[in-house]
PAZAPA-4460 file (N, C-alpha, C; in steps of 0.05 Angstrom, whole numbers, plus 32768, in hexadecimal, padded with zeros to 4 digits):
% residues 194
    n_x    n_y    n_z   ca_x   ca_y   ca_z    c_x    c_y    c_z   seq   type   mol
   8158   7EB1   7E5A   8151   7EB7   7E6B   8137   7EC3   7E6B     1      X     A
   8121   7EB7   7E65   8105   7ED4   7E61   80FB   7ED2   7E7D     2      X     A
   8104   7EC5   7E98   80FD   7EC0   7EB8   8109   7EEA   7EBD     3      X     A
   8116   7EEF   7EB8   8123   7F06   7EBD   8113   7F21   7EB6     4      X     A
   8106   7F24   7EA0   80F8   7F2D   7E98   80DC   7F32   7EA6     5      X     A
   80CA   7F13   7EB1   80B6   7F0C   7EC1   80BD   7F1B   7EE0     6      X     A
   80DA   7F11   7EE8   80E0   7F1D   7F02   80DA   7F3F   7EFB     7      X     A
   80E5   7F46   7EF7   80EB   7F69   7EF3   80D1   7F78   7EEA     8      X     A
   80C9   7F5E   7ED4   80AD   7F6E   7EDF   8096   7F71   7EEF     9      X     A
   8099   7F5C   7EFE   808D   7F5D   7F1A   809A   7F65   7F40    10      X     A
   80B8   7F6D   7F2C   80BA   7F80   7F48   80B4   7FA2   7F36    11      X     A
   80B1   7FA5   7F24   80A8   7FC2   7F1C   8089   7FC3   7F25    12      X     A
   8080   7FB3   7F21   805F   7FB9   7F2A   805B   7FB4   7F4E    13      X     A
   8076   7FB7   7F63   806A   7FAC   7F79   8076   7FC5   7F89    14      X     A
   8094   7FD3   7F74   8098   7FE8   7F73   8088   8003   7F70    15      X     A
   8072   8001   7F5D   806A   800D   7F54   804B   801A   7F68    16      X     A
   8048   8001   7F71   8031   7FF8   7F91   8038   8008   7F9D    17      X     A
   8053   8001   7FAF   8066   800D   7FC7   8060   8029   7FC0    18      X     A
   8069   802E   7FA7   8066   8050   7FA9   804A   8060   7FA1    19      X     A
   803D   8050   7F9C   801F   805E   7F97   8015   8060   7FAC    20      X     A
   801D   8044   7FC8   8010   8043   7FD5   8018   8062   7FEE    21      X     A
   8035   806C   7FED   803B   806E   7FF6   8038   808C   7FF3    22      X     A
   8032   8096   7FD7   8024   80AD   7FCB   800E   80B1   7FDE    23      X     A
   8001   80A2   7FD7   7FE1   80A7   7FE2   7FE0   80AE   7FFD    24      X     A
   7FF3   8099   800F   7FE6   80AA   8030   8002   80BF   802F    25      X     A
   8015   80D0   8025   801E   80EE   8032   8010   8103   8022    26      X     A
   8003   80FD   800B   7FF2   8110   8000   7FD3   8111   8011    27      X     A
   7FD4   80FF   8012   7FB8   8104   802B   7FC0   810C   8047    28      X     A
   7FDD   80FC   804B   7FDE   8119   8066   7FEA   8133   8060    29      X     A
   7FEB   8134   804B   7FF2   8157   8048   7FE3   8161   8041    30      X     A
   7FCE   815D   8032   7FB0   8166   802A   7FA7   8165   8046    31      X     A
   7FA3   815A   804D   7F8F   815C   806E   7F9C   8158   8088    32      X     A
   7FAE   8160   808B   7FBC   8159   80A4   7FAA   8147   80BE    33      X     A
   7F99   815B   80C5   7F82   815A   80D5   7F71   8149   80CE    34      X     A
   7F6D   8138   80B9   7F60   8126   80B9   7F6E   8111   80B9    35      X     A
   7F83   8110   80B3   7F96   80FA   80B5   7FA2   80F2   80D3    36      X     A
   7F96   810D   80DE   7F9D   80FB   80FE   7F8F   80FA   810B    37      X     A
   7F71   8105   80FF   7F54   80F0   810E   7F5A   80D5   8105    38      X     A
   7F5D   80CC   80ED   7F58   80B9   80E4   7F6A   80A7   80F4    39      X     A
   7F86   80AE   80FF   7F98   80A2   810F   7F92   809C   812E    40      X     A
   7F7B   80AB   8130   7F7C   80AC   8143   7F55   8097   814C    41      X     A
   7F4D   8093   8137   7F3F   8082   8134   7F48   806B   813B    42      X     A
   7F6A   8061   8124   7F76   804B   8126   7F70   8042   8148    43      X     A
   7F81   805E   8155   7F8B   8056   8174   7F6A   8047   817C    44      X     A
   7F5B   805F   817B   7F3D   8057   8192   7F2E   8046   8188    45      X     A
   7F2E   803B   816F   7F1A   802A   8163   7F22   801F   8148    46      X     A
   7F34   8015   814C   7F36   7FFF   8134   7F28   7FF4   8128    47      X     A
   7F16   7FE2   813F   7EFF   7FCF   8134   7EEA   7FD3   812D    48      X     A
   7EE3   7FEE   8138   7ECA   7FF2   8124   7ED6   8005   8112    49      X     A
   7EE1   800B   810F   7EEB   801B   80E9   7EEA   8000   80DE    50      X     A
   7EF2   7FF0   80DD   7EF6   7FD1   80CF   7ED5   7FC8   80C9    51      X     A
   7EC9   7FC7   80DF   7EA3   7FBC   80DE   7E98   7FCF   80D1    52      X     A
   7E9D   7FE4   80CD   7E8E   7FFC   80C4   7E93   7FFE   80A3    53      X     A
   7EAE   7FFE   80A0   7EBD   7FFD   8088   7EB5   7FDA   8073    54      X     A
   7EAE   7FC9   8088   7EA4   7FB2   807B   7E8E   7FBB   8074    55      X     A
   7E76   7FC8   8084   7E5A   7FC5   807A   7E5C   7FD1   8063    56      X     A
   7E70   7FF1   8063   7E67   8003   804B   7E7A   7FFB   802C    57      X     A
   7E8F   7FFD   8037   7EAC   7FF3   8025   7EA9   7FE1   8016    58      X     A
   7EA2   7FCB   801F   7EA1   7FB0   8013   7E85   7FB5   7FFA    59      X     A
   7E72   7FB6   8005   7E5B   7FBB   7FF6   7E5D   7FC7   7FD6    60      X     A
   7E6E   7FD8   7FDD   7E74   7FEF   7FC2   7E82   7FE4   7FB4    61      X     A
   7E99   7FD2   7FC0   7EAC   7FD1   7FAF   7EA8   7FA9   7FA5    62      X     A
   7E94   7F9D   7FAE   7E86   7F89   7F9C   7E74   7F91   7F8F    63      X     A
   7E6A   7FA9   7F8E   7E5A   7FAD   7F81   7E63   7FB8   7F61    64      X     A
   7E84   7FC5   7F6D   7E85   7FD5   7F50   7EA0   7FB0   7F4B    65      X     A
   7E9B   7F9E   7F55   7EA8   7F89   7F49   7E97   7F80   7F33    66      X     A
   7E80   7F7A   7F3B   7E6E   7F70   7F2A   7E58   7F8B   7F12    67      X     A
   7E68   7FA1   7F0E   7E6B   7FB5   7F07   7E5E   7FB2   7EE8    68      X     A
   7E76   7F9B   7ED5   7E6B   7F93   7EBD   7E50   7F7F   7EBC    69      X     A
   7E44   7F78   7ED4   7E27   7F6A   7EC8   7E10   7F87   7EC7    70      X     A
   7E15   7F95   7ECC   7E05   7FB3   7EC8   7E05   7FB9   7EB0    71      X     A
   7DE5   7FB7   7EA1   7DE5   7FC2   7E8A   7DDE   7FDD   7E90    72      X     A
   7DD8   7FEF   7E9E   7DC6   8009   7E95   7DE8   8012   7E95    73      X     A
   7DF0   8024   7E82   7E0A   8036   7E89   7E0F   804D   7E9D    74      X     A
   7DF8   8058   7E9C   7DFE   806D   7EB5   7DF8   8063   7ECE    75      X     A
   7DE9   8045   7ECF   7DFB   8044   7EED   7E13   8035   7EEE    76      X     A
   7E1A   8026   7EDB   7E33   801C   7EDF   7E44   803A   7EE1    77      X     A
   7E41   8045   7ED6   7E54   8064   7EDB   7E56   8068   7EF0    78      X     A
   7E4F   806E   7EFB   7E37   806B   7F1A   7E53   8065   7F2C    79      X     A
   7E49   8043   7F24   7E4A   8034   7F38   7E6D   8033   7F39    80      X     A
   7E7C   8029   7F1A   7E9A   8030   7F1F   7EA7   8050   7F28    81      X     A
   7E97   8063   7F26   7E9F   8078   7F36   7EA2   8074   7F59    82      X     A
   7E8E   806F   7F61   7E86   8060   7F77   7EA5   8051   7F84    83      X     A
   7EA7   803C   7F6E   7EBD   8033   7F7E   7ECD   8030   7F88    84      X     A
   7ED6   8043   7F70   7EF5   8050   7F68   7EF7   8069   7F77    85      X     A
   7EE0   8078   7F7B   7EE4   8090   7F99   7EE2   807A   7FBB    86      X     A
   7EDB   8069   7FB5   7EDE   805D   7FD3   7EF7   804C   7FD3    87      X     A
   7EFF   804B   7FC1   7F20   8045   7FC4   7F2C   804F   7FD0    88      X     A
   7F2E   806B   7FBA   7F36   808C   7FC9   7F33   8095   7FEA    89      X     A
   7F2B   808F   7FE8   7F17   808F   800A   7F1A   8083   801A    90      X     A
   7F24   806C   8013   7F38   8055   801D   7F57   805C   8027    91      X     A
   7F62   8061   8011   7F80   8067   8018   7F7F   807F   8025    92      X     A
   7F69   8098   801A   7F6D   80AC   8033   7F6E   80A6   805C    93      X     A
   7F53   8097   8058   7F51   808C   8074   7F6D   8072   807A    94      X     A
   7F73   8064   8066   7F8A   805A   806F   7FA6   8069   8074    95      X     A
   7F9E   8087   8066   7FBA   8092   8071   7FC2   8094   8092    96      X     A
   7FA1   8094   80A3   7FB3   8097   80C1   7FB3   8084   80CE    97      X     A
   7FAE   8065   80B9   7FBD   804F   80CB   7FDB   804F   80C2    98      X     A
   7FEB   805F   80A6   8007   8064   80A4   8013   807C   80BE    99      X     A
   7FFA   808A   80C5   8005   809F   80E1   8009   808B   80F7   100      X     A
   7FF4   807D   80F2   7FF5   8071   8114   800F   805D   8112   101      X     A
   8014   8050   8102   8029   803D   80FA   8048   804B   80FD   102      X     A
   8042   806B   80ED   805E   807F   80EC   8062   808B   810E   103      X     A
   804B   808E   8119   8047   80A0   8138   805B   8088   814E   104      X     A
   8056   8071   814F   8072   805E   8160   8085   8056   8153   105      X     A
   8084   8058   8130   80A4   8051   812E   80B6   806B   813A   106      X     A
   80A5   808F   8125   80B2   80A4   8139   80A9   80B9   8145   107      X     A
   809F   80AF   8162   8097   80C0   8165   8098   80EC   816A   108      X     A
   80B6   80E6   816D   80B4   8106   816D   80BA   8117   8145   109      X     A
   80B6   80FC   8138   80BB   8113   8128   809D   811D   811C   110      X     A
   80A7   8126   80FC   8096   8143   80F3   807B   8124   80EE   111      X     A
   8069   8135   80E3   804D   812B   80DC   8054   810C   80C3   112      X     A
   8061   811A   80AA   8061   811C   8096   807E   80FF   8095   113      X     A
   8090   8101   80A8   80A1   80ED   80AE   808F   80D8   80BC   114      X     A
   8078   80D3   80D4   8070   80BF   80DF   8058   80B4   80C3   115      X     A
   8055   80CA   80AF   804A   80BA   80A0   8054   80A3   807D   116      X     A
   8071   80BA   8081   807B   809F   8075   8087   8083   8082   117      X     A
   8091   808D   808E   809E   8073   80A2   8086   805F   80A5   118      X     A
   8077   8069   80B3   8058   8050   80B1   8052   8049   8090   119      X     A
   8051   805B   8086   804A   8054   806C   805A   803F   805D   120      X     A
   8075   804A   8064   8088   8033   8052   8083   8017   8064   121      X     A
   8079   8008   8076   8073   7FFA   8083   805C   7FE8   807E   122      X     A
   8052   7FFE   807E   802B   7FFB   8071   8032   7FED   8056   123      X     A
   8040   7FFA   8047   803C   7FEE   8026   8049   7FE2   8029   124      X     A
   8062   7FCE   8037   806E   7FC0   802F   8065   7F99   803C   125      X     A
   804E   7FA8   804A   8037   7F98   8056   8020   7F90   8042   126      X     A
   801D   7FA8   803B   8006   7FA5   802C   800F   7F95   8001   127      X     A
   802D   7F9A   7FFE   8036   7F97   7FEF   803E   7F74   7FE9   128      X     A
   803D   7F68   8003   804B   7F4C   8008   8033   7F3A   7FF7   129      X     A
   803F   7F26   7FE6   802D   7F18   7FDE   801E   7F00   7FE9   130      X     A
   800D   7EFB   7FD8   7FF8   7EED   7FED   7FED   7EFB   800A   131      X     A
   7FFA   7EFD   8023   7FEA   7EF9   802E   7FE6   7F23   802B   132      X     A
   8003   7F29   802E   7FF0   7F50   802A   7FD9   7F55   8022   133      X     A
   7FDD   7F43   7FF9   7FD0   7F47   7FE6   7FB3   7F46   7FF4   134      X     A
   7FA6   7F27   8000   7F98   7F22   8001   7F84   7F23   802A   135      X     A
   7F90   7F2B   8032   7F8D   7F2E   8049   7F93   7F48   805B   136      X     A
   7FA9   7F5D   8052   7FB9   7F70   8063   7FAC   7F83   8048   137      X     A
   7FA7   7F90   803E   7FA4   7F9D   8024   7F87   7FA0   8025   138      X     A
   7F6D   7F80   8024   7F5C   7F94   802F   7F4D   7F9B   804C   139      X     A
   7F65   7F93   805D   7F55   7F95   807C   7F5A   7FBB   807A   140      X     A
   7F7A   7FBD   8066   7F7D   7FDC   806F   7F69   7FE8   8067   141      X     A
   7F64   7FE3   804F   7F47   7FFB   8041   7F37   7FFB   8049   142      X     A
   7F23   7FDB   8047   7F10   7FE0   8064   7F0D   7FEE   8078   143      X     A
   7F27   7FEA   808A   7F2C   7FFF   809E   7F30   801C   809F   144      X     A
   7F3E   801C   8081   7F48   8034   8079   7F2C   8046   8078   145      X     A
   7F1B   803C   8069   7EFD   8049   805C   7EE2   804F   807E   146      X     A
   7EED   803F   8096   7EDC   8041   80A0   7EE5   8051   80B3   147      X     A
   7EF9   8050   80BC   7F0E   806F   80CA   7F01   8083   80B9   148      X     A
   7F03   8088   80A1   7EF9   80A5   8098   7EE2   809F   8096   149      X     A
   7ECB   8089   809E   7EB2   8099   80A4   7EB5   809D   80C0   150      X     A
   7EC1   8099   80D5   7EBB   8098   80EA   7EC2   80AC   80F4   151      X     A
   7EE8   80BA   80EB   7EEF   80D4   80E9   7ED9   80E5   80E5   152      X     A
   7ECA   80E0   80D2   7EBC   80FC   80BD   7ECA   8113   80BF   153      X     A
   7EDF   811B   80AC   7EF0   812C   80A4   7EDB   8138   8098   154      X     A
   7EC9   813E   8089   7EC0   814C   8089   7EA5   815C   8095   155      X     A
   7EAB   815A   80A3   7E96   8170   80C3   7EB2   817B   80D5   156      X     A
   7EA4   8193   80C6   7EC8   81B1   80D9   7EBC   81AA   80F6   157      X     A
   7ECA   81A6   8107   7ED5   81AF   8124   7EDE   81C3   8129   158      X     A
   7ED8   81D7   8125   7EE0   81F4   811D   7ED8   81F5   813A   159      X     A
   7EED   8203   814E   7EE3   8205   816D   7EE3   822E   816A   160      X     A
   7ECD   823A   817A   7EC8   8247   8176   7EDB   8257   8177   161      X     A
   7EDD   8271   8164   7F00   8284   8170   7EFE   8298   8193   162      X     A
   7F14   828F   8197   7F1F   82A0   81AF   7F2B   82B6   81AB   163      X     A
   7F22   82D7   81BB   7F26   82E3   81BC   7F41   82DC   81CE   164      X     A
   7F60   82E5   81C9   7F6F   82DE   81D4   7F7F   8301   81DC   165      X     A
   7F91   8301   81ED   7F98   831B   8203   7FB1   8322   81EA   166      X     A
   7FBB   8341   81E8   7FC0   8344   81D3   7FDF   8343   81E1   167      X     A
   7FF8   8336   81D5   8016   8334   81EA   8015   835C   81E5   168      X     A
   8027   8352   81FA   802B   8368   820B   8039   837F   81F3   169      X     A
   804A   837B   81E4   8059   8396   81CA   8042   83A2   81C8   170      X     A
   802B   8396   81C0   8016   83A2   81AE   7FFD   83AF   81C4   171      X     A
   7FF9   83AE   81D4   7FF1   83C3   81E7   7FE9   83DE   81E7   172      X     A
   7FD5   83E2   81E3   7FE0   83FF   81E0   7FDF   840A   8202   173      X     A
   7FF3   8418   820A   7FF5   842E   821E   7FDA   8436   822C   174      X     A
   7FD7   8441   8235   7FC2   8452   8241   7FD7   846C   8243   175      X     A
   7FCA   8483   8242   7FD5   8498   8244   7FDF   849E   825C   176      X     A
   7FEB   84A9   825F   7FF8   84BE   827B   7FED   84D9   827E   177      X     A
   7FDF   84DA   8287   7FD5   84F9   8298   7FE7   850E   829D   178      X     A
   7FE5   8520   8292   7FEC   8540   8287   7FEB   8553   829F   179      X     A
   7FFE   8560   82A3   7FF9   8576   82BA   7FEC   8589   82B0   180      X     A
   7FEC   85A6   82B9   7FE0   85C2   82B6   7FED   85C5   82A5   181      X     A
   800B   85C3   82A5   8028   85CA   8291   8025   85C7   8283   182      X     A
   8016   85AC   8275   802A   8598   825D   8032   857F   8264   183      X     A
   803F   8588   8273   8059   856D   827F   804E   855D   828E   184      X     A
   805A   853D   827C   8040   852A   8284   8053   8516   829C   185      X     A
   8033   850D   82B6   803B   84FE   82D0   803A   84F2   82C4   186      X     A
   8059   84ED   82DF   806A   84DA   82E2   8052   84B2   82EF   187      X     A
   8058   84A7   82D9   803E   848C   82DB   804F   848B   82FA   188      X     A
   803D   847D   8313   803B   846C   8323   804C   8456   831F   189      X     A
   8058   845A   8336   806D   843E   8334   8059   8420   834A   190      X     A
   8066   8410   833E   8057   83F4   833B   8053   83EB   8363   191      X     A
   8042   83F2   836C   8043   83DC   8383   8045   83C0   838C   192      X     A
   805B   83B7   839A   8055   8397   8397   8039   8393   83B2   193      X     A
   8031   8384   83B7   801C   8378   83CA   801F   8361   83D4   194      X     A
***
């Protein structure tokens, strides 16, 4: 039965790809929760723009990376390889927003990491589907993830100015009570209802 080993090897590769995809999305959402929320909002509001932006930016980087073997300058080849794998990592981080977006629809009341896990399981199953997933869904997902990353601009801090909040009643200091000439405190006036 030589085919059993081949089938088990194919299943092991698919299982490894499945776990790697889910791990990337969960780690991305865990490390950058606000960015993952922004990516999910981009997928909710402007998915076509994210795909088109990713197509004109991520696509050429990957084409250049696939042709890195034809580059004869060692330093340039190294830069191209680093840019290729860096853009792939950015695409995975951006695609965590797609996993979160899908997970929001599957379990609206759950924690964010549960939503990413559930959406990531569904998305990873689509991505590892032979042929249709490999050659259609996975490239579209990575291209749109890179575009969502660029549209969300997570490197730009949108920190609002700190607002001064009133202290809770338990932490406020009461004004001192007036003292009579004998040293006894004067009773505080009773509150009046108007």
